[in-house]
Steps between C-alpha positions, in 0.01 A plus 500: 500500500712364214401799287600741775832320546572509126410867469722580796789322329418694182500829689842415648635425153363828363658686793833336415465608136417855608813511714711388202341759271579775751855369529537521119362854503760608754780342294361663186543842661834426665654378174346790306347278234346702215252242369170674573292208379650290778431775753136521389467122514637488856270782611194325354596169656544660841160672482319186382659268754434745782138528385455122481637451852277774642190351337580153630528639853161671464307219334634180655472408867821322599521283805845618606516269803442184294729622226784553748430164666534333158834679449618379839381142441684491168818592686426219747442269202838584355661439839336156518597421142862589576484269802370211287787538255768551765403202716447272200831599342706446816316176582626361169859606574565395862641153558340434840163326437347615830586864428374468142171361634458796737567748220244327277240526778566873530466538124170309499366723778596812304323350198179461700531860619544616140180323391302651789635850436425474127144390577447793736630744238252361249217514755575871545475549123873533443743307281777288660842615378747212466824679416772267371829502692816657362845344487840660518793280605626169630539461873683279751394494864504276803193328642502744793516798263210354304295468818592855597355611166178318580490657845527848349222412257271378778571810710413719199181301446385539861579872496311553173193316628506693826517830311195392302312415818578844641399675178171324413218460750267273300415204732514237225839631386630508858399137557639383166838673530523412870486127420774531238711704742476219759622250238793725409589541868508120530722483192735749664522287817568189293772673296666619822487140630664377179770767531596360840484142376716560191734774624800262485420369151753647256357358178489748212191556286556614141223704338523542125243779468450726798181704522461830680181663625417786265290806585127452477185712526692822432720694737465447873359853538205391284415210729285615794592195707864614500569747781 
């Protein structure tokens, strides 16, 4: 299974290279470049890459279902990893000890999810992808605004997991993702409870490095669990 996963990744990389070669060939013609050695090189590269991809399709049996499940689980893993960092960061910044304790609990739960998801990816023969977060600017927000951020994150998590359950019919996957979805639904209820409890708290939280969620696993059109 690991070999099939690796060869599938290799095929995807070759397909990406082929697309770039074809893009260069189009630009070569549009800009009327007269270097015929470059033209010959591009033509040879296109033929060879196309040939390699065709042979890989013919000779290697890919398990497309498992491959796509691994892609999906890596997106879930990134979601969980973002949750760990968000909850841990805000827990260290809020002044209310009870609220900080709740945020730490959420972060610990997301950490357990991340370990379970990474293990399942490895069991399927895939490689867990821990993408580091990115940073862009400082941020000031109220406690309620912070909790609203968490609510949006939990809603996104539940929706992602539900899309996966609709897309993949494997019983083990359904059970595994279903349990995580229940946990995220509980998180959502708890965050909504905290929003009511702290709606009158006007304390400001200052974040020195604010992280955004970057695109992952390609464009949405390439992800079959996105409708």
